[in-house]
C-alpha positions in Angstrom: -81.5 50.9 -12.4 -81.4 52.7 -9.0 -81.2 49.4 -7.2 -78.3 48.3 -9.4 -76.4 51.5 -8.6 -76.9 51.0 -4.9 -75.6 47.5 -5.1 -72.6 48.6 -7.3 -71.8 51.4 -4.8 -72.0 49.0 -1.9 -69.8 46.5 -3.7 -67.2 49.2 -4.5 -67.2 50.5 -0.9 -66.8 47.0 0.4 -63.9 46.3 -2.0 -62.1 49.5 -0.9 -62.7 48.6 2.7 -61.2 45.1 2.1 -58.3 46.6 0.3 -57.5 49.0 3.1 -57.9 46.2 5.7 -55.4 44.0 3.7 -53.0 46.9 3.4 -53.1 47.7 7.1 -53.8 44.3 8.5 -51.7 42.2 6.1 -48.4 43.4 7.5 -49.7 43.1 11.1 -50.8 39.5 10.4 -47.4 38.7 8.7 -45.3 40.2 11.5 -47.4 38.9 14.5 -48.8 35.6 13.2 -46.7 34.3 10.3 -43.3 35.4 11.4 -41.2 34.2 14.4 -40.7 36.9 17.1 -37.3 38.5 17.1 -34.6 36.8 19.0 -33.9 38.0 22.5 -30.8 40.0 23.1 -27.7 38.0 23.7 -27.1 37.4 27.3 -24.5 35.8 29.6 -25.1 32.1 30.2 -26.1 31.2 26.6 -24.1 28.4 25.1 -21.8 28.2 28.2 -20.6 24.8 29.2 -19.3 24.7 32.8 -16.4 22.5 33.7 -15.8 20.9 37.1 -12.7 21.1 39.3 -10.6 24.1 40.3 -10.7 27.3 38.3 -8.2 27.6 35.5 -5.7 30.5 36.1 -6.7 33.6 34.0 -3.2 34.5 32.8 -2.6 33.6 29.2 -4.3 33.6 25.9 -8.0 32.6 25.5 -9.5 31.7 22.2 -13.1 32.3 21.0 -14.8 29.0 21.0 -18.0 27.1 20.1 -21.2 28.8 21.2 -20.0 32.3 20.5 -22.3 34.5 18.5 -22.4 38.0 16.9 -24.9 39.9 14.9 -27.1 42.9 14.6 -30.4 44.3 15.8 -32.3 46.9 13.8 -35.8 48.4 14.0 -37.9 48.3 10.9 -41.3 49.7 9.8 -43.0 47.3 7.5 -45.9 49.1 5.8 -46.6 51.0 9.0 -46.0 48.1 11.4 -43.0 48.2 13.8 -40.8 45.2 13.9 -37.2 44.3 14.7 -34.7 42.5 12.4 -32.1 40.4 14.2 -29.2 38.7 12.4 -26.9 36.2 13.9 -23.9 34.1 13.1 -21.8 31.6 15.1 -18.8 32.1 12.8 -16.8 34.2 15.2 -13.1 33.9 15.8 -10.4 35.6 17.8 -8.2 35.6 20.9 -8.1 37.6 24.1 -5.0 37.9 26.3 -5.2 38.3 30.1 -2.5 39.1 32.6 -3.0 39.8 36.3 -6.1 41.9 36.7 -6.2 43.1 33.0 -7.4 42.2 29.6 -4.2 43.2 27.8 -5.3 42.7 24.2 -8.0 41.2 22.1 -9.3 40.9 18.6 -12.6 39.4 17.4 -13.5 38.7 13.8 -17.0 38.0 12.4 -17.8 36.3 9.1 -20.4 38.7 7.6 -21.5 36.5 4.8 -22.8 34.0 7.4 -25.0 36.5 9.3 -28.6 35.4 8.8 -32.2 36.3 9.9 -35.5 34.5 9.5 -35.9 36.0 6.0 -33.8 35.0 3.0 -34.7 38.2 1.1 -33.5 40.4 3.9 -30.3 38.4 4.1 -29.6 38.7 0.4 -30.0 42.5 0.7 -27.8 42.6 3.7 -25.0 40.7 2.0 -25.1 42.5 -1.3 -26.4 46.1 -1.2 -25.9 46.9 2.5 -22.6 45.3 3.7 -21.0 44.3 0.3 -19.6 41.1 1.8 -17.9 40.1 -1.4 -15.7 43.1 -0.9 -15.7 43.3 2.9 -16.1 39.7 4.1 -15.4 40.3 7.7 -15.9 42.8 10.5 -13.6 43.2 13.5 -13.4 44.6 17.0 -9.9 45.2 18.4 -9.1 46.5 21.9 -7.2 49.7 22.1 -5.4 49.6 25.4 -5.8 47.3 28.5 -9.0 46.8 30.4 -8.5 46.5 34.2 -10.9 44.6 36.4 -9.3 45.9 39.6 -9.1 42.3 41.0 -9.2 38.9 39.4 -12.9 37.9 39.3 -13.8 34.8 41.3 -15.4 31.8 39.5 -19.1 32.6 38.8 -18.6 36.4 39.5 -20.0 38.8 37.0 -18.0 42.0 36.3 -18.8 44.9 34.0 -16.0 47.1 32.7 -15.6 49.8 30.0 -13.4 49.1 27.1 -12.2 51.2 24.1 -11.8 49.5 20.8 -11.6 49.8 17.1 -14.7 48.6 15.3 -14.4 48.0 11.6 -17.5 47.6 9.5 -17.6 47.6 5.7 -13.9 48.6 5.6 -14.4 51.7 7.8 -12.8 51.7 11.3 -14.0 53.9 14.2 -13.0 54.1 17.9 -15.9 53.0 20.1 -16.6 52.6 23.8 -18.3 49.5 25.0 -19.5 48.0 28.3 -18.1 44.4 28.6 -20.0 42.1 30.9 -17.8 39.2 31.9 -18.4 36.0 33.9 -15.5 33.7 34.8 -16.2 30.0 34.9 -13.9 27.2 36.1 -12.5 26.6 32.6 -14.1 29.3 30.6 -14.7 33.1 30.4 -17.9 34.5 28.8 -18.0 38.1 27.5 -21.1 40.0 26.3 -21.4 43.4 24.8 -23.7 45.6 22.7 -22.4 48.4 20.6 -24.7 51.1 19.1 -23.8 52.0 15.5 -24.8 54.9 13.2 -24.8 53.5 9.6 -23.5 56.8 8.1 -20.4 56.6 10.3 -19.4 53.4 8.4 -20.6 54.4 5.0 -23.3 51.8 5.2 -26.0 52.7 2.6 -29.6 53.2 3.5 -30.8 49.7 4.1 -34.5 50.5 3.4 -36.4 49.1 0.4 -39.9 50.0 -1.0 -42.4 49.3 1.7 -39.8 48.8 4.5 -38.3 51.8 6.3 -35.3 51.1 8.5 -33.8 53.3 11.2 -30.5 55.0 10.5 -28.8 53.1 13.4 -28.6 49.7 14.9 -26.9 47.6 17.6 -24.0 45.2 17.2 -24.4 42.3 19.6 -21.6 40.0 20.6 -21.4 37.0 23.0 -18.0 35.3 23.4 -17.3 31.9 24.9 -13.5 31.9 25.7 -11.4 28.8 26.3 -7.8 28.7 27.4 -5.6 28.3 24.4 -3.2 25.3 24.6 
């Protein structure tokens, strides 16, 4: 009888230990082995197709073209393990007007229903409970006032300028300041920016679900490939 109790206790301790290992190690294995690493931050040069010949004059209207991307980056804690959720979409539209040394106006619109990560469950929660895309299908960023480069950038030159714009998420608009990194190509202009966002400012509900804690803020990432409009 004593031998049976010792074996039973050993089995019970082993079962508890395995349970704890699965609880702690399971999320780590899922995040670090089964899941793809989070996408890198959007950067100038991605999706850009350079054209030959002389540089196109900057004055005029430039349209958001193929290769543009927008999305979000948010830190998560999955059963105690830190990870990062990154959603992206290529369904980005808009126009930017340039004159002389300035960006005189610009509006960019993102199709929120097309934003996707590597997890379909996360995406469904994003579309339905978090962003309510059936009611608020798009998000926008519109410049408020001109942005001056000081001089017309040369082809291949990178310039970073500060811009003030109106960011609209989930039907709520707020004024934001953003650093715009710009590179002029011969026949294209590429613009990259990252905008920090506090969810409460835009009445975005707590995106967390049981077992997954999500920070109360994130980053909106945008990469625009601009082509001269006809």
